[in-house]
C-alpha positions in Angstrom: 34.0 -89.3 64.6 30.4 -90.0 64.5 28.0 -88.9 67.3 26.0 -92.1 67.1 27.6 -94.6 69.5 28.7 -97.7 67.5 28.4 -96.1 64.2 31.5 -95.2 62.3 31.3 -93.1 59.2 33.1 -94.4 56.1 34.8 -91.7 54.1 33.7 -91.6 50.6 36.0 -93.3 48.2 37.6 -91.1 45.6 36.5 -93.2 42.6 32.9 -93.0 43.8 33.1 -89.2 44.2 34.7 -88.9 40.7 31.9 -91.1 39.2 29.0 -89.1 41.0 30.6 -85.7 39.7 31.0 -87.2 36.1 27.4 -88.3 36.2 26.2 -84.9 37.3 28.3 -83.1 34.6 26.7 -85.3 31.9 23.3 -84.7 33.3 23.9 -81.0 33.1 25.2 -81.3 29.5 22.0 -83.3 28.4 19.4 -81.2 30.2 21.0 -78.0 29.0 19.4 -78.1 25.6 16.0 -78.8 27.1 16.2 -75.9 29.4 17.3 -73.5 26.5 14.2 -74.9 24.7 11.9 -74.2 27.4 13.5 -70.8 28.2 13.2 -69.7 24.5 9.6 -70.5 24.6 8.9 -68.1 27.6 11.3 -65.5 26.3 9.5 -62.3 24.7 10.6 -61.7 21.0 13.1 -58.9 21.8 15.2 -61.2 24.0 15.2 -64.3 21.7 16.5 -61.9 18.8 19.1 -60.3 21.0 22.7 -60.5 19.9 23.5 -61.0 23.6 21.6 -64.1 24.6 21.3 -64.6 28.5 20.4 -68.1 30.1 17.5 -66.4 32.1 14.5 -64.0 31.5 13.2 -61.3 33.8 9.9 -60.9 31.8 8.5 -64.3 30.9 5.7 -64.3 28.2 3.3 -66.8 26.9 2.8 -65.1 23.5 4.9 -67.7 21.9 2.3 -70.5 23.3 -0.6 -68.4 22.1 0.7 -68.3 18.6 1.2 -72.2 18.7 -2.4 -73.0 20.0 -3.8 -70.2 17.8 -2.8 -72.3 14.7 -6.0 -74.0 13.5 -4.3 -77.2 12.5 -2.3 -77.6 15.6 -4.9 -79.7 17.5 -5.3 -82.0 14.4 -1.4 -82.5 14.1 -1.5 -83.3 17.8 -4.1 -86.0 17.6 -2.5 -87.5 14.2 0.9 -87.8 16.3 -1.0 -89.6 19.1 -2.5 -92.0 16.4 0.7 -92.8 14.9 2.8 -93.3 18.0 -0.1 -95.3 19.8 -0.4 -97.6 16.8 3.2 -98.1 16.5 3.7 -99.0 20.1 0.6 -101.4 20.4 1.2 -103.2 17.1 4.9 -103.6 17.2 4.7 -104.6 21.0 2.3 -107.4 20.0 4.0 -108.5 17.0 7.4 -108.4 18.7 6.1 -110.5 21.7 4.9 -113.2 19.4 7.9 -113.3 17.4 10.4 -113.2 20.3 8.3 -116.1 21.8 8.6 -118.2 18.5 12.3 -117.5 17.9 13.1 -118.6 21.6 10.9 -121.4 22.3 10.5 -123.0 19.0 13.1 -124.8 16.9 12.5 -124.4 12.9 14.5 -124.1 9.9 16.4 -120.8 9.1 15.7 -119.7 12.8 19.3 -118.4 13.1 19.2 -117.0 9.6 16.1 -114.9 10.5 17.7 -113.8 13.7 20.6 -112.3 11.7 18.4 -110.8 9.3 16.8 -109.0 12.3 20.3 -107.7 13.3 21.2 -106.7 9.7 18.0 -104.7 9.4 19.2 -102.5 12.4 22.3 -101.6 10.5 20.5 -99.9 7.4 20.2 -96.2 7.8 16.6 -95.0 7.6 17.6 -92.2 5.0 18.9 -94.9 2.7 15.3 -96.7 2.6 13.2 -93.3 2.3 12.9 -93.4 -1.4 12.1 -97.0 -1.9 9.6 -96.7 0.8 8.2 -93.8 -1.0 7.5 -95.6 -4.0 6.4 -98.8 -2.3 3.7 -96.4 -0.3 2.8 -94.9 -3.6 2.1 -98.3 -5.3 0.0 -99.2 -2.4 -1.9 -95.9 -2.4 -0.9 -95.0 1.2 0.7 -91.7 0.3 -1.0 -88.9 2.2 -2.4 -91.2 4.7 -1.4 -91.8 8.4 -0.6 -95.7 7.4 2.3 -94.3 5.5 3.7 -93.4 8.8 2.6 -96.1 10.9 3.8 -99.2 8.5 7.3 -97.9 8.3 7.7 -97.3 11.9 6.4 -100.5 13.0 8.8 -102.2 10.5 11.8 -100.4 11.8 11.0 -100.9 15.4 10.4 -104.5 15.2 14.1 -106.0 14.9 15.2 -104.2 17.9 12.2 -105.1 19.9 12.5 -108.8 18.9 16.2 -109.0 19.8 15.5 -107.3 23.2 12.3 -109.3 24.2 14.3 -112.6 23.1 16.3 -112.4 26.2 13.5 -111.7 28.3 11.5 -114.9 26.9 14.6 -117.0 27.3 15.0 -115.8 30.9 11.8 -117.4 31.9 12.6 -121.0 33.0 11.2 -123.8 30.8 10.3 -125.6 34.0 7.5 -123.0 34.4 6.0 -123.8 31.2 6.0 -127.6 31.7 4.5 -127.0 35.2 1.6 -125.0 33.5 1.0 -127.6 31.0 1.0 -130.4 33.7 -1.8 -128.1 35.5 -3.8 -128.2 32.4 -3.2 -124.9 31.0 -3.3 -124.6 27.2 -0.5 -123.0 25.2 -2.6 -119.8 24.5 -3.1 -119.6 28.2 0.5 -119.9 29.3 1.4 -117.4 26.5 -1.1 -114.5 27.8 -1.6 -115.2 31.4 1.9 -116.5 32.4 4.6 -115.4 29.9 3.3 -112.1 29.0 3.4 -110.7 32.6 6.8 -111.9 33.1 8.1 -110.1 29.8 5.9 -107.0 30.3 8.9 -105.1 31.6 10.7 -105.9 28.3 7.7 -104.8 26.4 7.6 -101.3 28.1 11.5 -100.8 27.5 10.9 -101.4 23.9 7.7 -99.6 23.6 9.5 -96.4 25.0 11.9 -96.5 22.0 9.1 -97.2 19.6 7.0 -94.2 21.0 9.9 -91.7 20.8 10.9 -92.8 17.1 7.3 -92.4 16.0 6.5 -89.2 17.9 9.5 -87.2 16.7 9.5 -88.6 13.1 10.1 -85.8 10.6 11.7 -87.6 7.7 8.8 -89.9 6.8 6.1 -87.2 7.5 7.8 -84.8 5.2 8.3 -87.3 2.6 5.1 -89.2 2.7 2.6 -86.4 3.6 2.9 -84.5 0.2 -0.5 -82.5 -0.4 -3.0 -83.5 2.3 -1.9 -81.4 5.4 -4.9 -82.7 7.5 -2.6 -86.0 7.8 0.6 -84.2 9.1 1.8 -84.7 12.5 3.3 -82.3 15.3 7.0 -82.2 13.8 5.6 -80.7 10.5 3.9 -78.0 12.7 7.3 -76.7 13.4 7.5 -75.6 9.8 4.7 -73.1 10.1 6.9 -71.0 12.4 10.1 -71.6 10.5 10.3 -69.1 7.6 13.5 -68.6 5.7 13.3 -65.0 5.8 11.7 -64.3 9.3 11.7 -67.3 11.4 9.7 -67.3 14.5 12.2 -68.8 17.2 9.8 -68.3 19.9 7.1 -70.3 18.2 9.5 -73.1 17.3 10.5 -73.3 20.9 7.0 -73.3 22.3 6.1 -75.9 19.7 8.9 -78.0 20.6 8.1 -77.7 24.2 4.5 -78.8 23.7 5.8 -81.7 21.7 8.0 -82.9 24.5 5.2 -82.9 27.2 3.7 -86.1 25.9 7.0 -88.0 26.0 7.7 -86.9 29.6 4.2 -87.9 30.6 4.9 -91.3 28.9 8.1 -91.7 30.6 6.6 -90.9 34.0 3.7 -93.4 33.6 6.2 -96.3 32.8 9.2 -95.2 34.8 9.4 -98.2 37.1 8.6 -100.8 34.4 11.1 -99.0 32.2 13.9 -99.4 34.8 13.1 -102.9 35.5 12.8 -103.7 31.8 16.2 -102.2 30.9 17.9 -104.3 33.8 16.3 -107.6 32.8 14.1 -108.1 35.7 12.9 -111.5 35.1 14.1 -114.0 37.6 14.1 -117.8 37.9 
């Protein structure tokens, strides 16, 4: 019985309780590696190398972070990663928005074939294209430059972004476009002042995936940046602390933690837009 008159507390349904418990367990499983990474970053060297690891530490230390920030090239790697990820997000979002609008609003020859090609491109594993891309970047003189990292990531992020934004553009009623033209708006004005704000949540959602892919990239950075270490990105900084004979696990964990912080900040900044974008928040 409820103490509030007229209010009857409904018992929680078993299926809902099971769903909430399952969601909580999945969240714990997903978050545990992150917790272990941060814990390893604060553990002293003796506890990290112990044969009996414990999921806590009573003597946290910042020595691992000092070694990370003591690396002379770490700041340069951080800036390079920001340049690569930022360029990929902006350029891929712009191109994907224009392409999604074109394949949704216009009728032209081979439109369906083009959409199928976008879908097929998603099925090709990145590892299978690394060697052809290496020779392509070599022929264009882009090896040992940030361009060799930006261009492939833009190409790989576009098919997914175009497919996802296509639904957002299609959800915008054509009557809205016709009303804008009747009011005297040009196609360019409708595109940027009306359509762009409506599909912006979808742009944010696709940008998150593009940012994470470019920020965490190790394969392209290892394959295309051969000799000029000044063009390396943060994932390459992990190799400084990983030595086959004597790996610095504390440094690896601390560097990984520092790498994760910008991603978390990006998620916090776009959280509301991301949720509405994944839910398809464009309404008639």
